[in-house]
Steps between C-alpha positions, in 0.01 A plus 500: 500500500814569699592264775476658843716369783305505821628467855365202688221585744698309761827691451627583850510863607863502612500876561231481766678201651815713522302779667385258770861432594545296817141543615274196500185522283293551817730778626497671160119479489488669841724780371267545202195534727690744721598713199136496385384640833760777475330634187142426604466201266360156584643177362462144629854392420613164637775248429286338232469827309877556521552153356264574210688822424841336506387203290381738229135403537416863577651690211345836576386606850169675546506873565500466878806275501670717240468806727635302794797363304584848369491626859729218613743543209504872408590571139444141384265444208290188450761378251777560756306275738465225239135568413339569164449878456137610474544654155637180354280223367546172675446313173549572137189637334463182293449293814207520740601622846392263774314653789733580791282425801735672743587820322264598219350831606163416350143492613382163615238331718539243771194294585466379858210329668393780731126441519482344849683798643203735468407478864437832666474874484717793403832584662609856576862552596621845397683693769725391785401220731489718809228707337285192447468366850122483486267334250347840427840642406573197284166532324575864419810415300495460121511152349837458328351348187209738478233254612203605708393295804259219431302259713650177384587239759595135502203293394281805457430426135537870427713621211692829514392772264711437187563871479710481813743250349773559239351472153623249237809608303581776746860610474690412818814694585742547786259739673235230540759248615627752753149543637463124550838485674395791721176321592698193608724714723207680659323172578812376678544821696140513615493130586816536710324762709137386512440148370298368212129503577405837352770490232397173336152618411650787300803342332346244267383744236852632449613142452223438246594818315866400491427161346265672258797708387698180446212329321394779269762773504778566253849575625872471436729222616634719778149579625395134471780386729415750772124459462521122541715536811270767643187296429651202677609707800155658518336156494723395790420819693125452456546133583668597826212735581264206445716279722522753783126567487410131521416433134738207462349345186516831316857552618599161359344582164677837483837349586448238229428780252820677601695177460356445153600855405852440631537176305377655175734797542798290609526720810676301773473784754123515462483119511692495830265763646188308393629173648603683821147626559351166398710332770382748763137451396531121503636510854213717621248280317628187674681349199854469639637265233389742231665778700831313500483420129408856403779644715753263346380597152541865594854441623583328172354786294696754706832314481656735244341827615785596732287589803601333827215674681250345257653158561470567874127568473442197278683275747266634770200411285636146469567485874137595567378201301740260673389635840136421429608150397679478837824417317728672750827408328397634159349809661817583694711443189290746302505751789879478509522555125271800534711659774825441309358655185355796691837574659653546155321834501302697241597514133419696188313196373250495789147527356307818569207305645719369782513834681296343785763234565720626779643339812167544678319301230765230512450476877121493466502221241749307711262533797220351290718201414582427865132535590400255226757256642331538840808659662334808646786617720721560197202633302426764764863612511507551124164680504627740767807564286279572199296758693815672629655519152191613305486876420207669674331620180446142378186468710371197314810290565529617861145379552582171328806433715317600819217259416761232430662568838167465683441168324847373591480613862168324538654192341768485769242553776579865583135606517550842661779595256284384211214718625726806513630435148147435377385834642789672320395337173139604553610860554655497152213324321310821425789610276525171310268353239615140473263205535801275551632698799155542652458123467820443695379725784158337490650150529705608801192655662303177455774298666521753784132479593559199721725724715247781534520489877852645476460882525750576221326256269159644582633848417643376170175332399300810584733717290481249216120485501475880502743521208303245298170675577634834381 
């Protein structure tokens, strides 16, 4: 038997290193993602992936990366880029070829613990968000994974009709992944406008179906990577709907599921997102130390992602925890870090889910920190700034900031101003379906009852009671 000389699996890919030039691994990863978008492809390239390529660990990119690299370096073959050509065996025939977890374009299964996620009914998100402004319009849309509505709810004991879920061994391709990604986007768009109450009850089945695809489907490495990321993002989106609609325990479970998915997939961007929402939830649930720890974990996970805006939001999450702990120094430090990061501006690496995070949101979250510290003068100023900066079509957030302003004005003793702001929030409530925001207005109304003899307060309370009754 002839001796075959084999290259070491760890032989560096000097040609790809040369192509990177003076760019850092993070900068080169950003250029790869940008090139992917130019040709309608999706890759989750980061500095870690670049390092694996240059070290020789990835000897042959999957088809998505190959198309992107060919777009970036026209005329270059895989061999020109230092990779093993697809027609060439990686090992001599006399030796068994080890499984290449990153690049083998083979069918495989990934098993995730998705059982607890079967919580609610079917989601329908086809069509633009503006066409789905009412529950009836949303119900008329077609479920992206082909599932019919069911009557399953948390604790109901009911089980969805198995025929509505993906069947075992179903072949999962880019079309199905695209539908999951589309569902995530539609949830975010509709939540930005309306709030979570009616959305949560119809999103859980899509989440169950997605994890069923991961549990029982067969797919390529490229599909697996995107499906894991999409499943995690969907779990976070449904978790946020649970949070905003007052189902805090369910939200915590969903965020934990997303975090587990991120850890198993080695997806630091998804991990940062899951910890970010966990920090927000912990603050609202009255667990400030957990909020601080989760925010710090998120900042650590996001350290190499190249998004200053993400770091800004995560610093705000940490500041919110410190504020509830009445640690003014730590809170102001985190607020300063948030502002500095925000002023670095947007970047290619900013996550898609952060579309809500603008200067108005930064101002609104800053207002909440000052209010938690008991400094209502500053809180009211920041809340007013948030209202002025928020685009008119984001009705949900305008209502949130207006409710925050009423709370802060009442905190500083400006009863009449608080009544006017409360009335403005009540006027917007009919367009918003958020238990969390309604709870804020309700808390302000309860505190205002002792001032009912003030005409403006009496008018506010009457408007509020009519709104609740309707």
